[in-house]
C-alpha positions as CSV (number, residue, x, y, z in Angstrom):
1,M,148.1,38.2,89.2
2,K,146.4,34.8,89.7
3,F,147.9,31.8,88.0
4,L,144.9,31.1,85.7
5,T,144.9,34.7,84.6
6,K,148.5,34.5,83.6
7,V,147.9,31.1,81.9
8,G,145.0,32.6,79.9
9,Q,147.1,35.6,78.9
10,V,149.9,33.3,77.7
11,I,147.6,31.1,75.7
12,N,145.9,34.1,74.2
13,R,149.3,35.4,73.0
14,G,149.9,32.2,71.1
15,L,152.4,30.8,73.5
16,Q,152.7,27.3,74.9
17,I,152.8,26.5,78.6
18,L,155.1,23.6,79.3
19,G,154.7,21.1,82.1
20,I,151.8,22.6,84.0
21,F,149.7,19.5,84.2
22,E,152.3,16.8,83.9
23,P,151.3,13.8,86.1
24,I,153.3,14.3,89.2
25,I,152.8,11.0,91.0
26,Q,154.3,7.9,89.4
27,Q,153.8,4.7,91.3
28,T,155.5,1.5,90.3
29,S,153.3,-1.0,92.1
30,D,150.7,-2.6,89.8
31,K,147.4,-1.9,91.5
32,T,148.3,1.5,93.1
33,G,150.2,2.7,90.1
34,Q,147.3,2.2,87.8
35,V,144.8,3.9,90.1
36,V,147.2,6.9,90.7
37,Q,147.8,7.2,87.0
38,V,144.1,7.2,86.1
39,V,143.3,9.7,88.8
40,S,146.2,11.9,87.7
41,Q,145.1,11.7,84.1
42,D,141.5,12.8,85.1
43,L,142.9,15.7,87.1
44,V,145.1,16.7,84.2
45,Q,142.1,16.7,81.8
46,I,140.1,18.8,84.2
47,G,143.0,21.2,84.7
48,G,143.2,21.5,80.9
49,V,139.5,22.4,80.7
50,I,139.9,25.0,83.4
51,T,142.9,26.6,81.6
52,D,141.1,26.5,78.2
53,V,138.0,28.1,79.7
54,E,140.2,30.8,81.3
55,A,141.8,31.6,77.9
56,F,138.6,31.9,76.0
57,G,136.9,33.6,79.0
58,Q,139.6,36.3,78.8
59,A,139.1,36.7,75.1
60,L,135.3,37.1,75.6
61,A,135.6,39.2,78.7
62,L,133.6,36.6,80.8
63,K,133.3,37.0,84.5
64,G,134.2,34.2,86.9
65,P,130.7,32.7,87.3
66,D,130.3,32.6,83.6
67,K,133.6,30.8,83.2
68,L,132.6,28.3,85.9
69,K,129.4,27.6,84.0
70,A,131.4,27.1,80.8
71,A,133.7,24.7,82.5
72,A,131.1,22.6,84.3
73,G,129.9,20.7,81.2
74,P,133.2,19.5,80.0
75,V,134.3,18.7,83.6
76,S,131.0,16.6,84.0
77,Q,132.0,14.7,80.9
78,I,135.4,13.9,82.2
79,I,133.9,12.7,85.5
80,L,131.3,10.6,83.7
81,Q,134.1,8.9,81.7
82,S,136.2,8.4,84.8
83,A,136.9,5.1,86.6
84,L,135.1,6.6,89.6
85,L,131.7,6.2,87.8
86,A,132.5,2.9,86.1
87,N,129.5,0.5,86.4
88,H,127.4,3.2,88.2
89,K,124.3,5.0,87.1
90,I,123.5,8.7,88.0
91,A,120.4,8.6,90.2
92,D,120.2,12.4,90.8
93,P,121.4,14.4,87.8
94,V,120.9,17.8,89.6
95,L,123.2,16.7,92.5
96,F,125.7,15.3,90.0
97,Q,125.8,18.6,88.2
98,Q,126.3,20.5,91.4
99,G,129.1,18.2,92.4
100,S,130.8,18.6,89.0
101,T,130.5,22.3,89.2
102,K,132.2,22.2,92.7
103,V,135.0,20.0,91.3
104,A,135.6,22.6,88.5
105,D,135.5,25.4,91.0
106,G,137.9,23.6,93.3
107,I,140.4,22.7,90.6
108,A,140.3,26.4,89.5
109,D,141.1,27.4,93.1
110,V,143.9,24.8,93.3
111,I,145.4,26.1,90.0
112,N,145.1,29.7,91.2
113,S,147.0,28.8,94.4
114,L,150.1,28.2,92.3
115,N,152.8,30.8,91.9
116,P,152.7,32.1,88.3
117,D,156.4,32.9,88.4
118,G,157.2,29.3,87.7
119,L,155.5,29.1,84.3
120,Q,157.7,28.1,81.4
121,I,156.6,29.5,78.1
122,Q,157.8,29.4,74.6
123,N,156.6,30.5,71.2
124,K,154.5,28.0,69.3
125,S,156.1,26.7,66.3
């Protein structure tokens, strides 16, 4: 069973998943620490979109390509609001959307590469 499949099943059963997307890297130097924290936060947000889409995708019996389409919009919004695009204007919206879709697909692959045996779950209170 893939990691995202298990996450979606857990969410659909009304359970919480603890610590999946905790920021892992904590730097103490001022400049580097801020950049790492912002990037980590963006990745955490994108990971949250992917797991949410997996959960509702399972509930609606969506196939992988349909889940990717559902994730691409919210992932695009996170990228648009990221420090990466600060003070920049999108010149090619089609290319931007393709890139955002690839990011969503790549993060889903990264999450699916994780071993689902390490998930910590508890009943929601």
